[in-house]
C-alpha positions in Angstrom: -83.5 36.2 58.0 -81.2 37.0 55.0 -78.7 34.4 56.2 -81.5 31.8 56.2 -82.5 32.7 52.7 -78.9 32.3 51.5 -78.6 28.9 53.2 -81.9 27.7 51.8 -80.8 28.7 48.3 -77.5 26.9 48.7 -79.2 23.7 49.9 -81.6 23.8 46.9 -78.7 24.4 44.4 -76.6 21.6 46.0 -79.6 19.2 45.9 -80.2 20.0 42.2 -76.5 19.3 41.4 -76.6 16.0 43.2 -79.7 14.9 41.3 -78.7 16.2 37.9 -75.0 15.3 37.8 -73.8 11.8 37.1 -71.4 10.2 39.6 -67.8 11.4 39.2 -66.6 8.1 37.9 -69.4 7.8 35.3 -68.4 7.9 31.7 -69.3 11.0 29.7 -71.9 10.9 26.9 -69.1 11.0 24.4 -67.3 8.1 26.0 -70.5 6.1 26.1 -71.3 6.9 22.4 -67.8 5.8 21.3 -67.8 2.6 23.3 -71.3 1.6 22.1 -70.5 2.4 18.4 -67.1 0.7 18.7 -68.8 -2.7 19.1 -70.8 -2.0 15.9 -67.7 -0.8 14.0 -65.7 -3.9 14.9 -68.6 -6.1 13.7 -68.8 -4.4 10.3 -71.7 -2.0 10.7 -72.1 0.7 8.0 -72.8 3.9 9.8 -75.5 6.3 8.6 -75.0 9.4 10.7 -72.4 12.0 9.7 -71.1 12.0 13.3 -70.4 8.3 13.2 -69.0 8.3 9.7 -66.7 11.2 10.5 -65.5 9.4 13.7 -65.3 5.8 12.6 -65.5 5.8 8.8 -67.2 3.1 6.8 -64.2 1.4 5.4 -64.7 -2.4 5.4 -68.3 -2.2 6.5 -70.6 -5.1 5.7 -74.0 -4.6 7.3 -76.5 -1.8 6.5 -79.0 -2.9 9.1 -78.1 -2.8 12.8 -80.1 -6.0 13.4 -77.9 -7.9 10.9 -74.7 -7.0 12.8 -73.3 -10.2 14.4 -72.7 -9.4 18.0 -72.1 -11.8 20.9 -74.6 -11.9 23.7 -72.1 -10.2 25.9 -71.6 -7.4 23.5 -75.3 -6.9 23.1 -75.7 -6.9 26.8 -73.1 -4.2 27.2 -74.7 -2.1 24.4 -78.0 -2.3 26.3 -76.2 -1.2 29.5 -74.6 1.7 27.7 -78.0 2.8 26.1 -79.6 2.7 29.6 -76.8 5.0 30.9 -77.2 7.3 27.9 -80.9 7.6 28.7 -80.2 8.2 32.4 -77.7 11.0 31.5 -80.0 12.3 28.7 -77.3 11.9 26.1 -78.0 12.9 22.6 
């Protein structure tokens, strides 16, 4: 009976890890954040958060509003994909 309890616990733990963990080839939250914000940096966005300013700086920035940043349709589509991944992985 004890062996069955141990096996059942192991199955529950394994199932939890499979549901909670992103695939092994998935980008980390940090990688996703850097990629997403790199598009904005290249296009001249002026970052507001301390994290982004510390990482990217604001030298040469031109646009204070995200909606004003000139991004190609492909770049916007990729940013949307990244944001969806960030939501899936519960990135902050």
